[in-house]
LOKE-458922 format. One record per residue (C-alpha): residue in three letters; z, x, y. Coordinates in nm, 4 decimals, padded with zeros to 6 digits. Layout:
<recs>
("ALA"; (Z; X; Y));
...
</recs>
This chain:
<recs>
("MET"; (14.8998; -01.3327; 18.7272));
("LYS"; (15.2283; -01.4109; 18.5529));
("LYS"; (15.5207; -01.5579; 18.7474));
("MET"; (15.6746; -01.2905; 18.9680));
("LYS"; (16.0413; -01.2049; 18.9961));
("VAL"; (16.0996; -00.9202; 19.2404));
("LEU"; (16.3918; -00.6833; 19.2841));
("ILE"; (16.3952; -00.5604; 19.6458));
("THR"; (16.6030; -00.2538; 19.7266));
("GLY"; (16.6800; -00.1856; 20.0926));
("ALA"; (16.6220; -00.5561; 20.1510));
("ASN"; (16.7993; -00.5573; 20.4891));
("GLY"; (16.5666; -00.2977; 20.6413));
("GLN"; (16.2671; -00.3948; 20.8546));
("LEU"; (16.0178; -00.3922; 20.5645));
("GLY"; (16.2635; -00.5514; 20.3210));
("GLN"; (16.3179; -00.8393; 20.5641));
("GLU"; (15.9418; -00.8986; 20.5907));
("PHE"; (15.9099; -00.9137; 20.2123));
("GLN"; (16.1865; -01.1730; 20.1984));
("LYS"; (16.0017; -01.3890; 20.4555));
("LEU"; (15.6725; -01.3439; 20.2689));
("PHE"; (15.8218; -01.4338; 19.9304));
("GLU"; (15.9941; -01.7413; 20.0773));
("LYS"; (15.6526; -01.8626; 20.1992));
("GLU"; (15.4843; -01.7816; 19.8679));
("ASN"; (15.7688; -01.9397; 19.6685));
("ILE"; (15.8297; -01.6150; 19.4778));
("GLU"; (16.1713; -01.5484; 19.3265));
("TYR"; (16.3367; -01.2310; 19.4565));
("ILE"; (16.6680; -01.0473; 19.4350));
("PRO"; (16.7610; -00.8810; 19.7663));
("THR"; (16.9886; -00.5759; 19.7389));
("ASP"; (17.1140; -00.3130; 19.9819));
("HIS"; (17.3133; 00.0102; 19.9439));
("LYS"; (17.6374; -00.1883; 19.9206));
("THR"; (17.5193; -00.4135; 19.6370));
("LEU"; (17.3005; -00.1601; 19.4529));
("GLY"; (17.3112; 00.2166; 19.4862));
("ILE"; (16.9712; 00.3421; 19.3717));
("THR"; (17.1121; 00.6920; 19.3197));
("LYS"; (17.3153; 00.5575; 19.0241));
("LEU"; (17.0964; 00.4921; 18.7212));
("LYS"; (17.3814; 00.3151; 18.5399));
("ASP"; (17.4209; 00.0609; 18.8229));
("ILE"; (17.0511; -00.0303; 18.8162));
("ARG"; (17.0659; -00.0706; 18.4372));
("GLU"; (17.3610; -00.3071; 18.4741));
("LEU"; (17.1781; -00.5175; 18.7324));
("VAL"; (16.8603; -00.5596; 18.5255));
("LYS"; (17.0703; -00.6622; 18.2238));
("THR"; (17.2123; -00.9479; 18.4318));
("GLU"; (16.8892; -01.0394; 18.6115));
("LYS"; (16.6395; -01.1083; 18.3347));
("ASN"; (16.2596; -01.1059; 18.3603));
("ILE"; (16.2155; -00.8841; 18.6667));
("THR"; (15.8415; -00.8193; 18.6983));
("HIS"; (15.8355; -00.5995; 19.0105));
("ILE"; (16.0661; -00.3510; 19.1825));
("ILE"; (15.9914; -00.2953; 19.5533));
("ASN"; (16.1772; 00.0078; 19.6835));
("CYS"; (16.2393; -00.0277; 20.0570));
("ALA"; (16.5553; 00.1845; 20.0384));
("ALA"; (16.5329; 00.5261; 20.2030));
("TYR"; (16.7234; 00.7956; 20.3872));
("ASN"; (16.5339; 00.8131; 20.7187));
("GLN"; (16.7574; 01.0393; 20.9299));
("VAL"; (16.4953; 01.3105; 20.9874));
("ASP"; (16.7177; 01.5452; 21.1883));
("LYS"; (17.0368; 01.4896; 20.9894));
("ALA"; (16.8434; 01.5663; 20.6698));
("GLU"; (16.8211; 01.9332; 20.7738));
("LYS"; (17.1924; 01.9650; 20.6937));
("GLU"; (17.2405; 01.6606; 20.4709));
("TRP"; (16.9442; 01.7560; 20.2507));
("GLU"; (17.1308; 01.6790; 19.9278));
("THR"; (17.1874; 01.3195; 20.0416));
("ALA"; (16.8215; 01.2921; 20.1432));
("TYR"; (16.7093; 01.4368; 19.8079));
("LYS"; (16.9372; 01.1942; 19.6206));
("VAL"; (16.8222; 00.8773; 19.8013));
("ASN"; (16.4554; 00.9681; 19.8535));
("GLY"; (16.4091; 01.1710; 19.5348));
("LEU"; (16.6520; 01.0729; 19.2586));
("GLY"; (16.6593; 00.7082; 19.3723));
("PRO"; (16.2858; 00.6528; 19.3099));
("ARG"; (16.3182; 00.8464; 18.9828));
("ASN"; (16.5914; 00.6078; 18.8646));
("LEU"; (16.3898; 00.3012; 18.9651));
("ALA"; (16.0819; 00.4381; 18.7861));
("ILE"; (16.2846; 00.4895; 18.4675));
("ILE"; (16.4169; 00.1326; 18.4834));
("ALA"; (16.0727; -00.0096; 18.5663));
("ASN"; (15.9403; 00.1479; 18.2464));
("GLU"; (16.2354; 00.0215; 18.0424));
("ILE"; (16.1776; -00.3408; 18.1515));
("ASN"; (15.7959; -00.3097; 18.1740));
("ALA"; (15.7969; -00.3858; 18.5485));
("GLU"; (15.5637; -00.2630; 18.8197));
("ILE"; (15.7172; -00.0420; 19.0887));
("ILE"; (15.6209; -00.0251; 19.4545));
("HIS"; (15.7493; 00.2788; 19.6443));
("TYR"; (15.6972; 00.3930; 20.0043));
("SER"; (15.6481; 00.7466; 20.1254));
("THR"; (15.5595; 00.8949; 20.4631));
("ASP"; (15.3121; 01.0894; 20.6761));
("TYR"; (15.5871; 01.3525; 20.7043));
("VAL"; (15.4856; 01.4861; 20.3627));
("PHE"; (15.2089; 01.6674; 20.5574));
("ASP"; (15.2423; 01.9699; 20.7881));
("GLY"; (15.0316; 01.8273; 21.0722));
("ASN"; (14.7912; 02.1225; 21.0916));
("LYS"; (14.4855; 01.9187; 20.9956));
("LYS"; (14.2879; 01.7878; 21.2905));
("GLU"; (14.1540; 01.4791; 21.1179));
("PRO"; (14.3305; 01.1981; 20.9283));
("TYR"; (14.4926; 01.2893; 20.5966));
("THR"; (14.3423; 01.1241; 20.2889));
("ILE"; (14.4982; 01.0432; 19.9531));
("TYR"; (14.3263; 01.3605; 19.8248));
("ASP"; (14.5171; 01.5952; 20.0572));
("GLU"; (14.8041; 01.7988; 19.9149));
("PRO"; (15.1472; 01.7430; 20.0708));
("LYS"; (15.2960; 02.0368; 20.2637));
("PRO"; (15.6202; 01.9176; 20.4262));
("ILE"; (15.7764; 02.1154; 20.7121));
("ASN"; (16.1237; 01.9571; 20.7105));
("LYS"; (16.3875; 01.8542; 20.4565));
("TYR"; (16.3160; 01.4844; 20.5035));
("GLY"; (15.9502; 01.5461; 20.4138));
("GLU"; (16.0574; 01.7496; 20.1120));
("SER"; (16.2823; 01.4667; 19.9918));
("LYS"; (15.9934; 01.2186; 20.0166));
("VAL"; (15.7588; 01.4529; 19.8243));
("LEU"; (16.0251; 01.4732; 19.5536));
("GLY"; (16.0274; 01.0917; 19.5301));
("GLU"; (15.6474; 01.0847; 19.5111));
("ARG"; (15.6453; 01.3346; 19.2229));
("PHE"; (15.9009; 01.1365; 19.0238));
("ILE"; (15.7099; 00.8099; 19.0737));
("GLN"; (15.3768; 00.9650; 18.9725));
("ASN"; (15.5196; 01.1559; 18.6746));
("ILE"; (15.7450; 00.8840; 18.5333));
("ALA"; (15.6306; 00.5315; 18.6244));
("ASN"; (15.3718; 00.3637; 18.4032));
("LYS"; (15.2639; 00.1058; 18.6622));
("TYR"; (15.3151; 00.2143; 19.0211));
("TYR"; (15.1917; 00.1616; 19.3744));
("LEU"; (15.2797; 00.4667; 19.5841));
("ILE"; (15.2209; 00.3839; 19.9507));
("ARG"; (15.2424; 00.6318; 20.2375));
("VAL"; (15.3171; 00.4848; 20.5788));
("SER"; (15.3961; 00.6131; 20.9288));
("TRP"; (15.6025; 00.5023; 21.2272));
("VAL"; (15.7064; 00.1684; 21.0771));
("PHE"; (15.8257; -00.0965; 21.3224));
("GLY"; (15.9372; -00.4553; 21.2756));
("ILE"; (16.1801; -00.7154; 21.4055));
("GLY"; (16.4589; -00.6063; 21.1715));
("ASN"; (16.6666; -00.2921; 21.2448));
("ASN"; (16.5884; -00.0130; 21.4893));
("ASN"; (16.2571; 00.1648; 21.5482));
("PHE"; (16.0659; 00.3545; 21.8169));
("ALA"; (15.9297; 00.0385; 21.9833));
("LYS"; (16.2787; -00.1073; 22.0223));
("LYS"; (16.4164; 00.2272; 22.1416));
("VAL"; (16.1524; 00.2494; 22.4163));
("ILE"; (16.2477; -00.0989; 22.5393));
("GLN"; (16.6169; -00.0004; 22.5327));
("TRP"; (16.5546; 00.3294; 22.7144));
("SER"; (16.3553; 00.1452; 22.9813));
("LYS"; (16.6624; -00.0651; 23.0654));
("GLN"; (16.8784; 00.2427; 23.1125));
("ASN"; (16.6388; 00.4845; 23.2853));
("LYS"; (16.3948; 00.4983; 23.5766));
("ILE"; (16.2187; 00.8048; 23.4321));
("LEU"; (16.1201; 00.8443; 23.0665));
("LYS"; (15.9715; 01.1517; 22.8999));
("ILE"; (15.7725; 01.0921; 22.5817));
("ALA"; (15.5841; 01.3443; 22.3660));
("ASP"; (15.2067; 01.3264; 22.3935));
("ASP"; (15.1488; 01.5912; 22.1240));
("GLU"; (15.2883; 01.3831; 21.8369));
("ILE"; (15.0028; 01.1756; 21.6974));
("SER"; (15.0148; 00.9401; 21.4008));
("ALA"; (14.9727; 00.5642; 21.3482));
("PRO"; (15.2252; 00.2855; 21.4123));
("THR"; (15.2650; 00.0576; 21.1087));
("TYR"; (15.3752; -00.3023; 21.1605));
("ALA"; (15.6060; -00.4132; 20.8791));
("VAL"; (15.4409; -00.7602; 20.8697));
("ASP"; (15.0957; -00.6074; 20.8084));
("LEU"; (15.2371; -00.3606; 20.5561));
("ALA"; (15.4091; -00.6312; 20.3492));
("LYS"; (15.0894; -00.8411; 20.3479));
("ALA"; (14.8703; -00.5465; 20.2385));
("THR"; (15.1194; -00.4504; 19.9659));
("TYR"; (15.1270; -00.8050; 19.8309));
("MET"; (14.7455; -00.8093; 19.8163));
("LEU"; (14.7516; -00.4881; 19.6096));
("ILE"; (15.0133; -00.6361; 19.3762));
("LYS"; (14.7975; -00.9456; 19.3208));
("GLU"; (14.5006; -00.7211; 19.2445));
("ARG"; (14.7154; -00.5082; 19.0086));
("ALA"; (14.5438; -00.2009; 19.1528));
("TYR"; (14.7930; 00.0739; 19.0745));
("GLY"; (14.7827; 00.4142; 19.2425));
("LEU"; (14.8283; 00.6035; 19.5677));
("TYR"; (14.7502; 00.4428; 19.9049));
("HIS"; (14.7798; 00.5097; 20.2751));
("ILE"; (14.8545; 00.1938; 20.4738));
("THR"; (14.8954; 00.2136; 20.8520));
("ASN"; (14.7609; 00.0501; 21.1638));
("THR"; (14.5401; 00.2679; 21.3858));
("LYS"; (14.5953; 00.6045; 21.5589));
("ALA"; (14.8151; 00.6588; 21.8668));
("SER"; (15.0349; 00.9244; 22.0225));
("ARG"; (15.4029; 00.8582; 22.0921));
("TYR"; (15.3143; 00.8650; 22.4640));
("GLU"; (15.0307; 00.6095; 22.4288));
("TRP"; (15.2554; 00.3821; 22.2261));
("ALA"; (15.5392; 00.3975; 22.4793));
("GLU"; (15.2974; 00.3528; 22.7711));
("TYR"; (15.1531; 00.0366; 22.6158));
("ILE"; (15.4974; -00.1135; 22.5521));
("LEU"; (15.6213; -00.0351; 22.9036));
("LYS"; (15.3149; -00.1936; 23.0635));
("LYS"; (15.3574; -00.5051; 22.8498));
("ILE"; (15.7206; -00.5495; 22.9565));
("ASN"; (15.6360; -00.4754; 23.3239));
("TRP"; (15.8643; -00.1740; 23.3547));
("ASN"; (15.8481; -00.0249; 23.7026));
("GLY"; (15.9851; 00.3220; 23.6247));
("LYS"; (15.7992; 00.6500; 23.5805));
("LEU"; (15.6662; 00.7665; 23.2425));
("GLU"; (15.6124; 01.1407; 23.2059));
("ARG"; (15.4278; 01.3391; 22.9392));
("ALA"; (15.6316; 01.5851; 22.7367));
("SER"; (15.5886; 01.8101; 22.4328));
("LYS"; (15.7771; 01.7380; 22.1115));
("ASP"; (15.9225; 02.0913; 22.1383));
("ASP"; (16.0849; 01.9989; 22.4724));
("PHE"; (16.3426; 01.7880; 22.2881));
("ASN"; (16.4652; 02.0798; 22.0733));
("LEU"; (16.5341; 01.8609; 21.7692));
("PRO"; (16.6776; 02.0146; 21.4482));
("ALA"; (16.3812; 01.9089; 21.2299));
("LYS"; (16.0218; 02.0140; 21.2938));
("ARG"; (15.7741; 01.7282; 21.3305));
("PRO"; (15.4059; 01.7396; 21.2341));
("GLY"; (15.1915; 01.7280; 21.5491));
("TYR"; (14.9062; 01.5334; 21.3893));
("SER"; (14.9878; 01.3206; 21.0857));
("VAL"; (14.7419; 01.0315; 21.1073));
("LEU"; (14.6766; 00.8793; 20.7647));
("ASN"; (14.3295; 00.7724; 20.6540));
("ASN"; (14.3457; 00.4331; 20.4797));
("PHE"; (14.0574; 00.5180; 20.2438));
("GLY"; (14.1029; 00.3234; 19.9201));
("LEU"; (14.2535; 00.0129; 20.0784));
("LYS"; (13.9400; -00.1644; 20.2011));
("GLU"; (13.7558; -00.0406; 19.8921));
("THR"; (14.0159; -00.2111; 19.6703));
("ILE"; (14.1242; -00.5313; 19.8479));
("ASN"; (13.8659; -00.5538; 20.1294));
("LEU"; (14.1351; -00.5276; 20.3966));
("GLU"; (14.1007; -00.3479; 20.7292));
("MET"; (14.4431; -00.2943; 20.8855));
("PRO"; (14.4618; -00.4375; 21.2397));
("ASP"; (14.4521; -00.2167; 21.5487));
("TRP"; (14.7981; -00.0942; 21.6525));
("LYS"; (14.7751; -00.2724; 21.9899));
("ASP"; (14.7058; -00.6027; 21.8147));
("ALA"; (15.0084; -00.5393; 21.5917));
("MET"; (15.2195; -00.4461; 21.8950));
("ASN"; (15.1248; -00.7674; 22.0770));
("ARG"; (15.2353; -00.9772; 21.7793));
("PHE"; (15.5585; -00.7798; 21.7511));
("LEU"; (15.6429; -00.8212; 22.1218));
("ILE"; (15.5920; -01.1990; 22.1084));
("LEU"; (15.8447; -01.2189; 21.8238));
("TYR"; (16.0787; -00.9663; 21.9855));
("ILE"; (16.0936; -01.1642; 22.3130));
("ARG"; (16.1442; -01.4892; 22.1203));
("HIS"; (16.4346; -01.3334; 21.9277));
("LYS"; (16.5910; -01.2005; 22.2481));
("LYS"; (16.5751; -01.5485; 22.4068));
("LYS"; (16.7521; -01.6917; 22.1017));
("ASP"; (17.0233; -01.4241; 22.1306));
("ILE"; (17.0801; -01.5129; 22.4982));
("LYS"; (17.1182; -01.8834; 22.4130));
</recs>
């Protein structure tokens, strides 16, 4: 494999941070950008950057608009970032003969299937956020010559905010927590996701993938976290409809990782194993903050 030089968009997000750590270890040159240094919705800006930074071999798009509820009203912003942004990056990737890695979501599905969604299943989004991610998928598949399109769900990592961190925060402020037990998907640890992606890149196995850890409900996930941190409050089961959120959520959006093991012989770790590793790092980081 030729020497890599990677452009990372959304580099300050939880997945972008893991790629930076991984590339430091692997001694791979990378250019970290965020929305302040590179707006992916502006094709001209990306063209300017790749003129300055020669010999980019890979573009990893970790930039996304993830405000699921806000997207119901701010759908144009969601469509721009999650749809036109990937389109622009795909155009540039072709122009400089680079490979592009783009991430999508389980929210492209409606949640009516009662078994894990495979890469064969047709997207049927039920909210504007899901629509915006389908738009990005279409542009990547229709434009990019060499792409890895990776669907993920419930991503969590040390960087930025996520459900795992929210649960810990809520536990400090409340004696009773209500968590939906009818929202079922699969937590995805950013460390495991970055590693799996890098293995695909090394294999040069282009195409569509699902990459997640294993199945859990929101309730199971929260319950596990709260037990691990020895919370002594009361956890109650709720329905996702109880929270009356602006955007509909799929009830069952577990992704089947078929194609991953078959390509790079990798089984993604169990979500509890991933959670244990995350909590060790999280506690270590918190101790550093206190010092």
